[in-house]
C-alpha positions as CSV (number, residue, x, y, z in Angstrom):
1,X,0.0,0.0,0.0
2,X,2.9,2.4,0.8
3,X,4.5,1.6,-2.5
4,X,1.2,2.5,-4.2
5,X,1.2,5.9,-2.5
6,X,4.9,6.4,-3.3
7,X,4.3,5.7,-7.0
8,X,0.8,7.2,-7.2
9,X,1.8,9.4,-10.1
10,X,3.0,6.5,-12.1
11,X,-0.2,4.5,-11.4
12,X,-2.3,7.5,-12.4
13,X,-0.3,8.0,-15.6
14,X,-0.8,4.3,-16.5
15,X,-4.5,4.6,-15.8
16,X,-4.8,7.7,-17.9
17,X,-2.8,6.1,-20.7
18,X,-5.1,3.0,-20.6
19,X,-8.2,5.3,-20.7
20,X,-6.8,7.2,-23.7
21,X,-6.0,3.9,-25.4
22,X,-9.5,2.5,-24.8
23,X,-11.0,5.8,-25.9
24,X,-8.9,5.9,-29.1
25,X,-9.9,2.3,-29.9
26,X,-13.6,3.1,-29.4
27,X,-13.3,6.2,-31.6
28,X,-11.4,4.1,-34.2
29,X,-14.1,1.4,-34.4
30,X,-16.8,3.9,-34.8
31,X,-15.1,5.9,-37.6
32,X,-13.5,3.1,-39.7
33,X,-14.8,4.7,-43.0
34,X,-12.8,7.9,-42.5
35,X,-9.0,7.0,-42.2
36,X,-7.8,10.6,-41.9
37,X,-9.9,11.3,-38.8
38,X,-8.5,8.2,-37.1
39,X,-4.9,9.5,-37.3
40,X,-5.8,12.9,-35.7
41,X,-5.7,13.2,-31.9
42,X,-9.0,13.5,-30.2
43,X,-9.3,16.2,-27.6
44,X,-11.9,15.6,-24.9
45,X,-12.4,18.5,-22.4
46,X,-14.1,16.3,-19.9
47,X,-11.2,13.8,-19.9
48,X,-8.7,16.6,-19.6
49,X,-10.6,18.1,-16.6
50,X,-10.7,14.7,-15.0
51,X,-7.0,14.2,-15.5
52,X,-6.2,17.6,-14.1
53,X,-8.2,16.9,-11.0
54,X,-6.5,13.6,-10.5
55,X,-3.1,15.2,-10.8
56,X,-4.0,17.9,-8.2
57,X,-5.3,15.3,-5.8
58,X,-2.0,13.3,-6.2
59,X,0.0,16.5,-5.4
60,X,-2.1,17.3,-2.4
61,X,-1.7,13.8,-1.0
62,X,2.0,13.9,-1.5
63,X,2.3,17.2,0.3
64,X,0.1,16.0,3.1
65,X,2.3,12.9,3.5
66,X,5.4,14.9,3.5
67,X,4.0,17.2,6.3
68,X,3.0,14.2,8.4
69,X,-0.7,14.7,8.2
70,X,-3.0,11.8,7.2
71,X,-5.9,13.2,5.3
72,X,-9.0,11.2,4.7
73,X,-8.8,9.4,1.4
74,X,-11.1,11.0,-1.1
75,X,-12.4,9.3,-4.2
76,X,-10.3,9.9,-7.3
77,X,-13.4,10.5,-9.4
78,X,-15.8,12.9,-7.7
79,X,-19.4,13.2,-8.7
80,X,-20.1,16.2,-10.9
81,X,-22.0,19.0,-9.1
82,X,-25.0,20.9,-10.4
83,X,-23.1,24.1,-11.1
84,X,-20.3,24.5,-13.7
85,X,-20.0,20.7,-14.3
86,X,-21.3,18.6,-17.1
87,X,-22.2,15.0,-16.8
88,X,-19.6,12.7,-18.3
89,X,-21.1,10.9,-21.3
90,X,-21.3,7.2,-21.2
91,X,-18.8,5.3,-23.5
92,X,-21.3,2.6,-24.3
93,X,-23.3,3.4,-27.4
94,X,-27.0,3.7,-26.9
95,X,-28.8,0.6,-27.7
96,X,-31.4,0.8,-30.4
97,X,-34.9,0.1,-29.4
98,X,-35.9,-3.0,-31.2
99,X,-39.5,-3.3,-32.4
100,X,-41.6,-5.3,-30.2
101,X,-43.0,-8.5,-31.7
102,X,-46.8,-8.5,-32.5
103,X,-48.9,-9.8,-29.6
104,X,-49.8,-13.4,-29.8
105,X,-53.5,-13.9,-30.4
106,X,-55.2,-15.7,-27.6
107,X,-57.8,-18.3,-28.4
108,X,-60.5,-18.8,-25.9
109,X,-61.5,-22.4,-25.4
110,X,-64.8,-23.3,-23.9
111,X,-64.0,-25.9,-21.4
112,X,-67.6,-26.5,-20.3
113,X,-68.6,-30.1,-20.5
114,X,-71.9,-30.9,-22.4
115,X,-74.7,-32.0,-20.1
116,X,-75.4,-35.7,-20.0
117,X,-79.1,-35.2,-20.7
118,X,-78.4,-33.4,-24.0
119,X,-76.0,-36.2,-25.1
120,X,-78.5,-38.9,-24.3
121,X,-81.3,-37.0,-26.1
122,X,-79.1,-36.6,-29.2
123,X,-78.3,-40.3,-29.2
124,X,-81.9,-41.3,-28.9
125,X,-82.9,-38.9,-31.7
126,X,-80.1,-40.4,-33.9
127,X,-81.5,-43.9,-33.2
128,X,-85.0,-42.9,-34.1
129,X,-83.9,-41.3,-37.3
130,X,-82.0,-44.4,-38.3
131,X,-85.0,-46.6,-37.6
132,X,-87.2,-44.3,-39.6
133,X,-84.8,-44.5,-42.6
134,X,-84.7,-48.3,-42.3
135,X,-88.5,-48.5,-42.2
136,X,-88.7,-46.3,-45.3
137,X,-86.2,-48.5,-47.1
138,X,-88.1,-51.6,-46.2
139,X,-91.4,-50.1,-47.4
140,X,-89.8,-49.2,-50.7
141,X,-88.4,-52.7,-51.1
142,X,-91.8,-54.3,-50.3
143,X,-93.5,-52.0,-52.9
144,X,-90.9,-52.9,-55.5
145,X,-91.2,-56.7,-54.7
146,X,-95.1,-56.5,-55.0
147,X,-94.7,-54.6,-58.3
148,X,-92.3,-57.3,-59.7
149,X,-94.6,-60.1,-58.5
150,X,-97.7,-58.5,-60.1
151,X,-95.7,-58.0,-63.3
152,X,-94.5,-61.6,-63.4
153,X,-98.1,-62.9,-62.7
154,X,-99.5,-60.8,-65.6
155,X,-96.8,-62.2,-67.9
156,X,-97.5,-65.8,-66.8
157,X,-101.3,-65.3,-67.4
158,X,-100.6,-63.9,-70.8
159,X,-98.3,-66.8,-71.6
160,X,-100.9,-69.4,-70.4
161,X,-103.7,-67.8,-72.4
162,X,-101.6,-67.9,-75.6
163,X,-100.5,-71.5,-75.0
164,X,-104.1,-72.6,-74.4
165,X,-105.4,-70.8,-77.5
166,X,-102.6,-72.4,-79.6
167,X,-103.2,-75.9,-78.1
168,X,-107.0,-76.0,-78.9
169,X,-106.6,-75.4,-82.6
170,X,-103.8,-77.9,-82.8
171,X,-105.9,-80.6,-81.0
172,X,-108.9,-80.0,-83.3
173,X,-106.7,-80.1,-86.3
174,X,-105.2,-83.4,-85.2
175,X,-108.6,-85.0,-84.5
176,X,-109.8,-83.9,-87.9
177,X,-106.8,-85.4,-89.6
178,X,-107.2,-88.7,-87.7
179,X,-110.9,-89.0,-88.8
180,X,-110.0,-88.3,-92.4
181,X,-107.2,-90.9,-92.3
182,X,-109.5,-93.5,-90.7
183,X,-112.3,-92.9,-93.2
184,X,-109.8,-93.3,-96.1
185,X,-108.5,-96.5,-94.5
186,X,-112.0,-98.0,-94.2
187,X,-112.7,-97.4,-97.8
188,X,-109.8,-99.7,-98.7
189,X,-110.7,-103.5,-98.5
190,X,-107.4,-104.4,-97.0
191,X,-107.9,-101.6,-94.4
192,X,-111.5,-102.7,-93.7
193,X,-110.3,-106.3,-93.1
194,X,-107.6,-105.1,-90.8
195,X,-110.1,-103.1,-88.8
196,X,-112.4,-106.1,-88.4
197,X,-109.5,-108.3,-87.1
198,X,-108.4,-105.6,-84.7
199,X,-111.9,-105.3,-83.4
200,X,-112.2,-109.0,-82.7
201,X,-108.8,-109.1,-81.0
202,X,-109.0,-105.9,-79.0
203,X,-112.8,-105.8,-78.5
204,X,-115.1,-107.7,-76.2
205,X,-115.1,-111.5,-76.7
206,X,-118.4,-112.8,-78.4
207,X,-119.3,-115.0,-75.5
208,X,-119.3,-112.0,-73.1
209,X,-121.4,-109.7,-75.3
210,X,-124.7,-111.0,-73.6
211,X,-123.2,-111.3,-70.1
212,X,-121.5,-114.2,-68.2
213,X,-123.0,-117.7,-68.7
214,X,-125.3,-118.9,-66.0
215,X,-124.5,-122.2,-64.3
216,X,-127.3,-124.9,-64.0
217,X,-128.9,-125.4,-60.6
218,X,-128.2,-128.8,-59.0
């Protein structure tokens, strides 16, 4: 600590040199586009005033130490008063105010549960509607089936009528043809003889024409 007070001027000079270096680097980064301004020395009145005060404080402490007095240590950097002193500007650049993101829209969700009565009524109504639809479909199918059955019966009756009508003329025609052929056959002597033989063979025997013979009584 005594070495620090003995070499206080050297310490202050190093601090001032570092501050000047940092300030120069800050100024150099901010003005990279203009190389001529970077080479020129920058004069800061606030920094010069601060350096002058520090040097006066160092001299006063050295004189007080030489005289044997022990003054109370005062801060190297005093706060600037309201009169005749300006506030030291901050070395940090002001941060740009970034635009705030748009507010996120909130979606309100209705968390109320549906009542059980409403759900049961809706289910019953759905069942009733389904049964009504099935009933209507069954009625439509029954009507279609009845219509098809009626159509098929009508077609069958028409087919039977036509078949009967066509059968009757064919039977009469066959009977007529048979009678004509029989008459023509009887006109022929050979055919007449054949007819007599067939009658005797296939007809009733002569003994049975007048009934069965009666047995004599004993």
